[in-house]
N, C-alpha and C positions, 0 to 999 in steps of 0.2 A: 594572436596571443594576447595582445593588450586589451582587446574587447572582452575576452573571457575573464580576465583578471578584474576588470572594472565592473563587470556584471551588467553590461548593456545588451547582451544577447537574450534570446528566448530560453525558457526552460526546455529541457529535453523531454521527449514524449514519454519516457519511462519514469520521469520524476514522480508522478502521482502514484504509480504502481509501487515504487520503492517506499513511499510514505505509507501506503496501505499495508505493505508487508511488515513494516516496523510496528504499526498498530497491532497487527495480528501477533507478532512476537511478544509484544507487551501483554496482551490478554492471555496468551498461553503461558508466559512466564509467571504471571500472577497465579494462575490456576495450578501450575506445577509446584510453586512455592508453598501454597496453602494445603494442597491435597496430596501432593506427590504423584499425581496422575492427572490426565486431562478429563475433566468432567463437564463443567458448564461452559467452558470457553469455546466449545465447538460452534455454538449458535452465533455469537458475535463475530467469530472468525469467518464463518461461512457467509454471513451478511456483508461483512467488509469486503471479502474477496469477490462475492457475486456482484455487488453494486459498485464498489469502488474500482476494482480492476476491470470488471466487465464494461462499465461506462467509459473508462479511460481507453480501453482497446477499441470500443465502438467509435469514440471520438477520433482516434488516430486513423483507424483503417476503414471506418464506415462512411467517410466523406467521399463525395464524387467530384 
């Protein structure tokens, strides 16, 4: 418990995925605020999810 409060442990494997999801929510939120619907934010969200989440999962589960 003390180690987790002091921050001496490693990041969880899902931390990068959570950051990518927050970035996607940001892009979709800006798009929804300006247009009232999802228009241009599909491309940055797709790129962030494909590269960010994909490489994070490969890094976690693709090692031997």
